[in-house]
N, C-alpha and C positions, 0 to 999 in steps of 0.2 A: 790775638783774641780781641773782640770788641768789648764795649763797656758792659754788656750783659753777661760776659764770660763765655760766650759761644765762639766756636772756632770759625775763622774766616779764611778764605782762600787768597793767596798772594803768590804771584809769580816771582821766583828768585831773580833779582835784577841782573846777576852776572852769569847765570847758568840756566839756559832755556829748558833744560831737561829735568828741572827740579821744581816741584810745587811745595810751597811752605804754607802750612795751615795754622802755625802758631808764631807769634812775634818773638823777637830775640829775648825779650824780658819775660816771656811766658813762664819758662821753667824756674827762673829766679824768683818771680812773684809767687809761684806755687811753693817753692822752697820756703820762702818767708812765711806764707800762710800756714804751712804745715808745721814748721818749727814753733810757731807761736802757740800751736795746739799740742806741742810736745810729741809730734809725729814726724817721721821721715820715711815716706814711701820709697820702695826700692827703685822705682823708675827715675827718681830724682838723682840717683847715684850715677846715672849715665849721661847727664846733661853737660853741655859745654865741652871745650877742648880738653879740660882736665878729666872729665868723666869718660870721654872717648879713649883717651890714652890709658887711663887706669884700667878700663875694661879690656883693652887689647893686651895689656900686660898680664892681667889676671887670666884671660883666655889662653894665653901661651904658657902659663905657669905649670910646672910639673906637679906642683902640690894641689892644683885645682883642675883635675882632668875631666870634669863633667861634660862640658861642651865638646872637648876634643874627642872623647870617646864616642859621642854621638856622630861627630863628623866622620870618624873612621868607619862607623857602622854604615853611614850613608854611602861612603865611597865603595864599600864592599858589596852593597846591595842595590846600587842605583840602577843597574841594568834590569834587574827584576822589577824595581819600582815602576820604571817608565813603561813597562809592558801594560800597566793598568791605567795609563794616562793617555787620553786621546791626543792626536796630533794637533799642534798649533794652539794649545791652550795658553792663555796669558799666565805668567807666574807672578803672584803677589806674595811678598814675604814681609811679615811684621816683626819688628825687633831684629832687623837684618844684621846688625853688628858689622863685621868686616866684609860680609858678602861671600866668604869662601864656600859655604855650604850651597848657596844659591848658584854659584858658578858650576859646581859639580852637577847639580840638577839640570842647568841650562845646557851644558855640553852634551849630556845624555839625551835631552829632549831634541836638541838640534840634530844630533845623529839619527835619532828615530825619525824625525820629520823628513830628512834628506833621503832616508831609506824608503819611506812609505810613499813619498810624493814623486810624480814624474818630473823629468827635467824641465818641462815647460811650465810647471807650477811654481809660484813664488813661495819660498819658505818664510813664514812670518811668525815670529814669537815675540810677544811683548812682555817686558819685565818691569815690575814696579817694586823697588825696594823701599820699605817704609820703616822709619825710626824716629824717635823724638830728638835724636841728636843729628844735627845737620852735617857734621863732619863725618859721621858714620855712613850717612846716605851718600855723601861724596865718594867715600872710600869704596862702597859697594858698586857705585856706577863706574868708577875707575877700574875695578876688578874685572869688568866684563867689556871694556872698551874695544877689545879685539874680536868680540863675538858678533855674529850677524843677528842681532836682536834690536828691536825698537825698545827704548828704555826711557822711563820717567821716574825719578825719585820723588818720594813724598815725605815731608817732615811733618809728623803729626802723631796724635795719640790714638791708640786702638779704640778707645771709647768713642771717637768721632768716626767710626767706620761707616755710618750711613752717609756722611759727607765725603769721605775719602773714596768710596766705591764709585762715585760719579765719574772718576777719572780712569776707571778700569775698562778694558775692552773684554767683553764676555766671550766665551766662558773663562773662568779663572781656576787655577790651582792655587788655593789659599793656604799659605804655609805659616806655621809658627814653630820655628826650629831653635835648637840650642838650649833646650829645656825651659824656654820662656813660658810655655804652656803651664808649667807647675808654679809659676809666680802669681797666678790669679786664682780667685775662688772658682772652683770647678764649674758650678752651674752658671755663674756669671759669664765666664769666657765662652762656654759652649752655647749658651743661649744667644750671646751676642753674635757669634759666628753663624749660628743657625738662622737667625733673623735676617742676616745680610747676605747669605748665599742664595744664588738663583738656581733654578733647575739647570742641570748640566755642569754646575761648579763642583769642584772636589776640595776636600779639606785634608791637608797633610801636616802632621806634627810629630814631635818626638818627646821622649821623657826619660829621665834617669829615675830608676825605680828602687823600691824595697823588694828584694827577691821573695820575701815571705812575711806573713804577719805572725803575731803571737809573741811568746816570751821564751822560746827555745834558744838554744845556743846559736843557731844560724841567724835568727832574728836579732839577737843581742849583738852579734859580731857585725851585722850590717849597720845597726844603729851607731855603733862605735866608729865604724868607718866613715859614716856620714858626718858625724860630729868632728872627726879629725880633718876631713876635707874642708868643711865650712868654717872651721876655726883656724885654718892655716894662716900664716902671717900675711900672705898676699891678699887673701879674702878679707881679713880684718882691716887692713889698710884701705882696701877698696870701700868698705863700709864706713870707715872713719873720715874719709876724704872731705866731705862737705863741711864738717865742723872745723877741720884743720885748715881748709882753704879760706874760710871766712873768719879766721882769727883765733881759734882755740889752740892751746898747746896740748901735746900728747898726754901730759900728766894731769890735765884738767878733767879727763873722762876715760872710761874704759868701755870695751865692747863685750857684751854677754850673749851667749848663744845656748839655747836649750832645744831639746827635741820633745815635743809635746803631743798628746793625743787630743784630737778635737772631734766633736760629734758631727755627723752628717746624715743625710737621708739613707745612705747605704751602710751606716755603721761608723765605727771609730776610724779616723784617718790620722796618719803621722804627718806632722808639720813642724818646720823649724820655727823658733820664736827668738827674735833678735831685739836687743835694746842697747842704747848708749846710756850709760849711767854716769851722771855728773858727780865728780869727786870733790870739786870745790867751786866756789862762786866764779863765774866767768861770763863773758859776753862775746857775741859775734856781730859783725856788721855786714848786712846784705844790701848793696846799693846805698840808699840814704837812710835805711832803717837799721836799728840796733835791737837785738834780742838779748836779754839777760837771763842767765840760768843760775840756780842756787844749788849748793851741795845737797845731794839726795834726789834731785830731779831725775826723772827717767824719760828718755825719748824712745817711744815705741817705733820699731822699724817694720819692714815688710817681712815676708815669709816665703818659704818654698815648701810645697807639698811633696811628700814622698809616698806616692801611691804604689800599690801592687798592680800587676798587670790586670788582674780580675777587677780591681776597683775602677780602673780607667774604662774598661769595657762596660761596666755597670753604669757609669755616668754617661757614656756615649749613648747607651740604650735609653736611659731616662730622658735625655735631652733631644732625642729624635734623630740620631745618626745610625746609619748602617755601615759596618766595617767592610771595606772591599778587600783590603789586604793588611796584614800585620806582620812585622818583622821583629821577633823577640830574640834577644841574645841568649846563648846557652845558659848563662848564669842568672838569667831573668833580671838583670840590673839595668838594661836599656831596651827601649822599644821605639819603633817607628810605625805609625798607623796612617793608612790612607782610607778616608771615609767619605760618605756622601750624605746629604740631607735626605731624610726619609720624607717622601712626598705623601 
């Protein structure tokens, strides 16, 4: 970032197939600024080598199956999904993680293209994995090194989408996978995507859902299951990592998780509420800066929305999207949606 705080483009010095829009100190500076305000946004949990390794461990954990369930759903339905995707669209995926889901999509798209094109035509698919963690972008690129795709990784924030899109070859299949969609305010993320998609682009995302609303037995059971998943030891350690990494001891603070109701334009929504509660005076050191915390301080963290299927459809309609195809699991706990911008 430059002195004004705006993103700037920089070619990675050792890897020509990667664009970097944030400097190495960017996430650490953001972490310092956030913690000074007693805040810890979720995206900062993924930064650095430690953040990448922690996420990969959590993603593979049996006690935190959210992203894995969505990956399995993609594997089972990918042939049906690509029927609705025109040949040779570029694939852009934000919050790419390990890149496993994107490989599944790319393999199916390559097969579709080879089937639909004549042998004299060149099959050309462009792939743009995007993440704030440079190591995860590298991993995603490595994951597809044997596939016949043109690829360019982008290290950057989704908020800088107007800048990032300058490197995409249109039209694009814009993806937000692995339940990442639910980690943003619904109208913010949908408006951001809507403003930056062009005619002919498609939007593909997934979400882990609440099967039903209300206070009945099924709804209560679903909420209990969500709390159990997000309070698992692996997820707790993932959320505590930044403070531990920069100098706090485990006994200095604890992790609190609640499931709350929040108001929205379409009615009450279910959302996790996380915090780190300081149990005794302690301090951390980030670079050259030190931050002190006192007993009783509370660090507010990010959230994950738990929508019902109907709530997601309502937000898509409000924000100007038409659904082309939706894949909803039988128990209504997972969904994948392919949509387009309403012109």
